N, C-alpha and C positions, 0 to 999 in steps of 0.2 A: 664257548663262543654265543650261545643260545641265552645264556645268561647275562651277558655281555650287553648283546643288543635290547633285550627283554629291558634290563635298567635303564641304558642309554634311552629307550622309547616311553619308559615312562616319566625320565627325567624332564624329555623333551614337552609330552604333555603334560605334564603338571605345571610347566613353564607358560605354553600357551594358554591353559584354563587360566593361571595366573594373570597373564595379561588380559583377556575377554575380561576376568573380574575389574580388573582397575578401570578398562574402558568402558564397562558399563556402569561404574562409578561416577565416572564425570559427567555422563550424558544429564544436560540438567533435566531436572523433573520439573513436571507442569504440576500446580498447587492445583487441590481440590477446589479451590476458590475462582483459579482462572476458569478450570473446564465450568464451572456453574456458570460465571460469567458469559462465558462466549456461549452459553448452552441456551442464556438469556436474550442474548444477541442474536443469534440464529432463529430463534422462535419467535422472538416479537411481534405484537402483532399490531402494536403500536403506529402508525404513518412515522413520528419523529423519535429517534432513542435520545434522548438528550442527556447533561451532566456527562459530558466530555471535554475536556480543555488538553488546548494543544499545546505539546510538549514540545515538538521542533517539526518543522519541513526538513523533508529529505532533497526533492527536488522541487518542479513545478506539478506532478502528479501524487506525490505519494508524503504521506504526514505522519506523524505520531501523537497518539491521543492518550490521555491518560482518562481512565474511567476510577471516580472518587481520587486517591492519592497516590496508589501507589501502581494497580492495575495497568499496563500499555500495550496499545495497538496500532499495530501497522495500518494505515488505510488506505488503499486506491481510490483516490476518486473514482467513480463513476463515470463513464462516458466521454473523459479527454484525454488526451496523449500529449506529453511534452517532448521538447527536446531532450536528448542524455546527456545529464552530466556527474553522474556518481557510478555507472556499467565499468566495473574496472577492462571489461574487455572490449570496450569501441571508447572513440575520443571525445571529448566534451565537442556537441553539434551544435551547429548554428544557432543562435539564441538561446540555449541551454540556462546560460547563468542568469541570462534575463527574468525568463519566466520562473526561475527556483528564486530570484529575489523578489518578485513580485508578487508572489505565493508568501514569502514570509513578509512581506505588507499589508498584505490581505486577515495572514491567519498568524499576528505575532504571539510568541510565548506566552499562553496562560489565559488565552482566548476561550471563551467559551461557545461549541458549534454542536449543532443537533447534526448526526447522520442519517442518512434514510436510507432505508431498503429499498431494491427494485426488486418487486415478484418476478419480474422475467429473466433474472440472473442470478447465478449461485452467488450464495454468502461467501467464499474466501477464490482468490484466483491461483495460479501454479505455483505461488511464490509463498501462499501462505496467508496473504495480504486482506485483510478484510475488504471488499469491496461495499463503498456506499455513496450518494451524495453528501454532501457536505453545506450545511446551510448556518450563516452566521444571522442572526436573529432571529426574525420569523418570514422573511423575503429575499435575504441576498442568499441566490444556488452560485458555489465559488466555482465553481465547474463552466457553470455559463459565462461568469466575468471574465473568467482568462480565457474563455473563447472570443466573446467579445471584445475583447482589451488588443487581441492578437496575440496572447501569449500561449494558450494552446490551441489542438485543432479538435475537432469532436473525434471518439474512435468507438468505431464497432468490434465487437471480437468475434462471436458467433450470429446472439439475436439480435434482433432491435431493442434498445432498452425504452422506458417511459421517455425518456426525455431527448430520445435522439429528434425528431423534426426540428424538436426547437432549436438545438444544439446546430443542426446541418445547415438552418436557418442563420445564427449566428455567427458562423463559420464563414458563410457565403458573403454575409454584411464586412465582415471582415477582413478577408480576401479583397473585396473590389476596393475598399477604401485604405487599403496596404497598412494596415494596423498591425502593429509588434513584428512577427515575424515574417507577414505576408511583404512587409516594406523594408525588410534587411537583406534581402537578399538569398534568403534561405530556401531549399526544396526546391 
């Protein structure tokens, strides 16, 4: 009897170890190059991080950018929030489709952008997205533009960010003038 239990236990344990091995093989590995680029981005002492190209717009406040030709980063635009359109746990929110469409107009695929860190904020949010201001050319702050046009509202997570006062002022003007979501009967 003991031999039978021992034999069955060994078979079960072997199966579990085999499944764990298969599961570990399925976990995507991050390349050394990706880790090096993340390190460069995190430790960047430059004001602007250049050479990023828009790959796609996810929604009104999240984009995918390419570094070089193949390394993709998910960027959460710092200081703004837009109505949800892609969260599977929630319905599409009022003015969410319009906000996404507007960001797609501002940042079509292939557009070169600058990503700007804010020393007062962490580099990544809880979802692993890189937190950055996004600028077009030398002076167009994409987040500010989204707020001014009424497609986003300023978003403060924990600590005030460097552009907080500017974003709050822009939001007040957009509200007063009933631009975008402020005039669409949302909120």
